[in-house]
N, C-alpha and C positions, 0 to 999 in steps of 0.2 A: 465427649462433652465439654463444653467450656464454661469459664465464667463470664463476667461481663466486663467491658471496656470502659475507661472514663469518657470515651467519645460517643459511646452508644446513645441513641435516642430511647429514653425510658418513658413508658406511659404508665402513671399510675392511677388506675381507676379507683375512683373514691378519694380523690386527694384532698378533700376539704374536710373529711370526717375524722374522727379520733385517730383511726389506725393509718389512713392515707397520709394524713397531714404530718404524722411523726415519721412516717417512711420518707417522705420528701425531705424533711429536715436532716435525716439520718443520711440520705443519699448526698445531699449537698456538704454536709459535714465531712463525708468521705472524699469529696472531690469531683462529683457528679453533677455537671452543670446543664446538660441537654434534657431536661425533665419536662414533661407536658402532661397536662391534665384538662378534663372538661367537667364543668358542673352539670348536673341533672338536666337544667333547663337547656344547655347547649348540646347535650348528647344523652339520650334515653337508652340506657343499655339492654332494655326490655324489649327494643325494636330491632329485630335482625337488620333490616335493610339500613338502619341509620349506623349500626355498628360497623357493617360491611364497608359502607361509604366513609367511614372515619378512618378505618384501617387502609382502604384503598389509597386515601389521600395521604395520610401520615407516616404510613409504614414504620412503626417502631421497631426497634431491634430487641427491646426488652419490655415485658409488660409485667405489673403487679397488679394482680386482681384483688383489690380491698375493698371494692363496693360490694353492698349486700343491704338488704332490708333487714334491720336488727331491732331488738328489744328485750325487755326483761319478762318476768313471768306472765305478768297481766297481759302485755300485748300479744306474747306468743299464744295464749290461752284462749284469747277472744278473736283473733285473726288468723288462724292456721292455714287457711287456704291461700290467702294472700302472701304469708312468709314462703310457702312452698313455691308458689307461681312465680313471684318476683325474683327470687334467689335462683330457681331453676333457669328462667329465662336469661337472666344477667349470664350466668356461668355458661350455659350452651352457646349462646352468641359469642362472647368473648373468647372462650377457649378454641372453639371451633375457627374463628378468624385466627387467631395465633397461628393455627396449624396451616390454614390456607394462605397467609401473607407470611410465612415462613420466619416466624418470630424465633429468635435464637435461644431465648430463655423466657419462661414463664414461672412467676411465682404465684400460686393459688393459697388464699388465706382462709383457713376453716375456724373451727371453734372447738374447744374441749367438750362441748355438749354432744358431738358426735358419738362420744363413748357410751356403752351401756350404763343404765342407771345404777347398776350394782356392779360396776367393773371392779376388778382387784385395784387396791391401793397401795402405793401411788400408781397411777394408770400408765402402763406401757403402750407404745404405739400399736402392738399387735392385739390390743385388747378390741380393736375395732371390729364389730359385726360379730361379736361373741355373745349378744344377749339383747334383751328389751331396751329400748331407750326411755329415757325420762319423759313421761305423757305431756309434761307441761311446756316442753319445748321441741316436741317430736318432729313436727313440720319443718322447722329450721334445721334441725339435725339432718333429717333425710336429705334436704336439699344440699347441705354442705357434704355429706358423704357421698352424693352423686358426682358432684365436682371433683373431688379429690380421687374418686375412682375412674372418672373421665380422663384426669391426667395420666393416670397410670395406664389406661387403654391406649392413649395416643403415644405415650413413650413405648408400649409394648408394640403396638401395629406399625408406628411410622418412624421411631427412634427419636421424637421430639423431647427436647430437653425441657419438660414441664415438671415442676417440683411443688411440692405442698407443704405447708406448716400447720401447726395446731396451736395458736396462743391460747393461754389461760385467761382468766378474767382480767381484763386491762381497764386502767383507768389514767387520766392526765389531761393535759391541754386539749381544747375541742371536744371534751365529752358532751353526752346527751344528759342535761339536767331536767328533762321533762318528767313529772312526776308519774305520769301514766305509761311512759315509754322507756323510761332508763333503767339502767342496772343499779344494783344495790348500793354500791359505793358512791356514785355521783348524787343518787337520790337522797342518801343520807347526809352527805354535805350540805345540799340544798335545805333539807329539812331542819337540820340542826342550826344552820346560819339564819334562816328565817324565823326560827322560834327564839334564837337569841335576840335578834333585831326587834322582834314584837313583843318580848318578855314573857312569851307563852311558858306555863308552868310545866307543860309535859311534851314529849314528843311520841308519836305512836308509831311504832314499826311492825312490819308483818313477820308472823310466824313466832317460833318459839325461841330464836336465837341461837339454835343449838348446831345447825348443819356447819361443817367445816368448809372453808374456801380458801382459795390460793389468789393472789392479786399481784399483777406484774405491772410496772410503771411503763407507760405505753411507748417512751423512749428507748427503754432496755429491749422491747419488742421489736421496734424499727431497727435497732442496730443488730439485733439478731437475725432480722430478715435480710438486710444486706450482706451480713456475714454469709448466709446460706446462697444468696445469689452469687457471691464471689467463689465459694468454696464446695457447694454440694450440688451434685447430680443424681443422687438415689432415687430410686423407685419409691420406697416407703416415705410417707409424710413424717415429719419432725416436730414433736412437742417443744413449745417454747413457754417456758415459767420459771418459777424461782425454786420449787421442790419444797416450799415452805407453806404452812397452812395456820389458819386460826378459826375461831368460830365467829360467826355473824355477831354474836353478843360482844366479843372481843373487840371485833372491828368498829362496833357502834361506840363503845366506851373510848377507843383510839380518836375516832372522828369527833365525838362530843368534846374531849379534851383538846384536841387541835383547834377546834372552832371557838373554845371558851364558853360552851353552854353550860349552864349550872342548874337546868331543871332536870325533871324526872323522864326516864324511858319506859313506856308502856308497851308491852309485847302482846299484840292481837292474835291471839293462838287460833283464832277461828280461820285464819288466813293461812294460804300454803307455804311450806318450807322449801319446795323444789328437792332436788337431790341431797342426800343427807351428807354426802361427801364427795369432794372432786378435787384430787390432787394429782398432779402430772408427773409421771417419771421423765426427768429431764437428763437421764443419764447419757442418751444418744447425742443431744446437743452438747453437753459437757465434753463428751469424748471427741467430739469433732473440734472442740477448741473455744466455746463460747460460753461465758457465765454473766449472769445479770450483775448489775452495779448498784442500783438504787433500792433499799430496803424500804419497807411498807411506812414507818414513821416518818422518815423524809419524804417519800413519794406523797402521801396524805397532806403533808404541808405544803409541797409543791403545787399539788392539785388545787388545794384551797386557796392558796396565794392566786393562782390563776384564776379561779372563779370569782374571786372579789375584784379582781382588776378587769375582768372582762364580763362582768354581771349584765351590762347592758346589751351586748351582743351574744352572749351564751345562749345555747338552745334550751329555752326554759319551758315553753309550751304551756299547758294547763296544770 
């Protein structure tokens, strides 16, 4: 199994999203210049014939599969069929074409929601498929599990150099700030910012604030992905995270302070908390030689600065 070369043509699927755009930036910093991407309007990865035509024409050497239908608790809860269908279609089409067109390296990105709801903490890679999933994002999790297992099957049957990684909760430039579809950290940034601007006396947040979560600045995740492309060909997926956690309440206080909002936080305890704790065991990644650089306080400031500078073009939605 090989790494990747500076001259390789690298297709980053999902190159405009939070994850994909960070991977493009990281590849460019590392000296990779032959990077290609397609918007959803240019290439619908759910359409098998379109994906095959793209691979037939472009013949990429390396593929990073960062395209996915994603969302927070509310989005996952209300549209499970769409999350399952869209993600499975994307994965099946891209992974199979990577095999058919002899792509020399594929990196498939999953999510730590693939792990059982009550997985041991911190969560090691081998906790996969050892217990029931968190029901609020089960459809997405099952789709992602099928994708990483497919990579293993192609490696096992054909010897394809298909690897997978499981990033923890990510945040940073080009995040999704739609209140109905975003994850907790960007949603809080937007809520506190808008409350500060409007002079609102309070901000309502979901749940109790007690769940423990881990957050990784997206450029650290991207650097880890490039590191794995260059150095890893193992069958087992690799967790990407910080190995550090805090409560949602502590996160809210940090973001409130960073934004400079001085009102009150009201916790709506009628709304779901999700998984009680989700911390990744990153000892495998560390043993391979990679450690994150950006700590949460610095990362939240960077994310908020980006949000303020790009508020007119950020994904805001309803």
